C-alpha positions in Angstrom: -58.7 95.0 208.2 -56.5 97.5 210.0 -54.7 98.1 206.7 -58.0 99.9 205.2 -57.6 103.5 206.7 -54.3 104.8 207.6 -51.0 103.8 209.4 -51.0 100.4 211.0 -48.4 98.0 212.4 -47.9 94.7 210.4 -46.9 91.7 212.8 -44.9 88.9 210.7 -45.5 85.9 212.9 -48.8 85.2 214.4 -47.3 82.7 216.9 -47.0 83.4 220.6 -44.7 86.2 220.4 -46.7 87.8 217.5 -49.8 87.6 219.7 -48.2 89.1 222.9 -47.2 92.1 220.7 -50.6 92.2 219.2 -52.1 92.4 222.7 -50.1 95.1 223.6 -50.9 97.2 220.4 -54.3 96.4 221.2 -54.1 97.6 224.8 -53.1 101.0 223.5 -55.5 101.2 220.6 -52.9 101.0 217.7 -54.2 99.2 214.6 -52.3 96.3 213.2 -52.7 93.2 211.1 -51.0 89.9 211.5 -49.3 88.0 208.7 -48.1 84.4 208.6 -47.8 81.6 206.1 -48.8 79.0 208.8 -52.6 78.5 208.0 -53.1 76.9 211.5 -51.9 79.9 213.2 -53.8 82.3 211.1 -57.0 80.2 212.1 -56.0 80.2 215.8 -55.4 84.4 215.5 -58.7 84.8 213.8 -60.4 82.5 216.2 -59.1 84.7 219.2 -60.0 88.0 217.6 -56.9 89.0 215.9 -56.8 90.5 212.3 -54.6 88.3 210.3 -54.2 87.2 206.9 -52.5 84.1 205.3 -49.4 85.0 203.0 -45.5 84.9 202.4 -43.8 88.1 204.0 -40.8 87.2 201.8 -42.6 88.4 199.1 -42.8 92.2 199.0 -46.3 92.0 197.1 -47.8 90.3 200.0 -46.4 93.2 202.0 -47.6 95.7 199.6 -51.0 94.1 199.6 -51.3 95.1 203.6 -50.2 98.6 202.8 -46.7 98.5 203.9 -46.1 101.9 202.3 -48.0 103.2 204.9 -47.4 101.0 207.8 -46.1 102.6 211.1 -43.9 99.7 211.6 -43.3 95.9 210.4 -42.5 93.8 213.3 -40.7 90.5 212.8 -41.8 87.9 215.5 -41.1 84.6 213.7 -38.6 82.2 215.0 -36.6 82.0 211.9 -33.2 83.9 212.2 -32.1 83.7 208.5 -35.4 84.5 207.2 -35.8 87.6 209.4 -32.4 88.9 208.4 -33.3 88.3 204.7 -36.7 90.2 205.3 -35.0 92.9 207.1 -32.7 93.6 204.2 -35.6 93.3 201.6 -37.9 95.7 203.2 -35.1 98.2 204.1 -34.1 98.3 200.4 -37.7 99.0 199.5 -38.8 101.2 202.3 -35.8 102.9 203.7 -37.6 105.0 206.2 -39.8 102.2 207.7 -39.6 101.3 211.4 -38.6 97.6 211.6 -38.3 95.9 214.8 -37.0 92.3 214.6 -37.1 89.4 217.3 -33.4 88.2 217.5 -32.4 84.9 219.0 -29.3 86.7 220.7 -26.8 89.3 220.7 -25.0 88.0 217.8 -28.2 87.7 215.8 -29.2 91.0 216.9 -25.7 92.5 215.3 -26.6 90.9 212.1 -30.1 92.3 212.1 -28.9 95.8 212.7 -26.5 95.4 210.1 -29.3 94.3 207.8 -31.2 97.4 208.3 -33.4 96.7 211.6 -34.1 99.9 213.5 -34.5 97.6 216.6 -33.5 94.2 217.4 -34.6 92.6 220.5 -32.6 89.6 221.7 -34.8 87.3 223.3 -32.4 85.5 225.3 -31.0 88.8 226.7 -34.5 90.2 227.6 -35.7 86.8 229.4 -32.3 86.8 231.4 -32.8 90.6 232.3 -36.4 89.6 233.5 -35.4 86.6 235.3 -32.5 88.7 237.1 -35.1 91.3 238.0 -37.5 89.0 239.5 -34.6 87.4 241.7 -33.4 91.1 242.9 -37.1 92.1 243.7 -37.5 88.6 245.6 -34.3 89.1 247.5 -35.5 92.6 248.8 -33.6 94.9 246.6 -35.2 98.2 246.2 -37.0 98.6 243.1 -34.9 101.7 242.0 -31.7 100.0 242.3 -33.0 96.9 240.3 -34.3 99.2 237.5 -31.1 100.9 237.5 -28.9 97.7 237.5 -31.1 96.4 234.5 -30.4 99.3 232.6 -26.7 99.0 233.4 -26.8 95.6 232.1 -28.8 96.4 228.7 -26.0 99.0 228.1 -23.3 96.3 228.7 -25.3 94.1 226.2 -25.6 97.2 223.7 -21.9 97.6 223.9 -21.4 94.0 223.1 -23.8 94.0 220.0 -21.9 97.0 218.7 -18.6 95.2 218.8 -19.8 92.1 217.4 -21.7 93.8 214.7 -19.2 96.4 213.7 -21.7 99.0 214.1 -20.9 102.7 214.3 -24.0 103.8 215.8 -25.3 102.4 219.2 -28.5 100.2 218.8 -31.4 101.4 221.0 -31.9 98.7 223.5 -32.6 100.9 226.6 -36.1 101.3 227.6 -37.3 104.8 228.1 -39.3 105.8 231.0 -42.6 107.3 231.0 -41.0 110.6 232.3 -38.6 110.1 229.3 -41.4 109.8 226.8 -43.4 112.6 228.2 -40.6 115.2 227.9 
């Protein structure tokens, strides 16, 4: 398992979203392990070559067994808004410095996750809408630079909405960085 030799990501939820995250981590050589309470999803993950274990993420002992204290991040991909919020609170209480990235249904749910202690909360409805809009603009011939700028502006608008809805003092980091930003 990825948990045997140092920092690794723990992906909670081995469904469609969890497997996409795993593919991205694998593409960049980042170690990870998946965790799910659905034995069929564990079997499918193992069959497809993903390191995955059966267990209940709501139990801190389960996460401790996977080495959460040295995890590079915990990524919550499960489609359970209430469970995700509870798990963020529990993780934040036990591991105050742990990066917690959570899937959110919408901006209101993202605000709840931020209040619970998530480092990042990604509203799936927002991101799907932005990707759809990006495709439309590109198809209609809008230059890519303008499309990217428009998408970033819209993300900022959503970020402001999340702040207002969540009563947050600090802006959540929804804006994606460019390769140039990360290199500098």
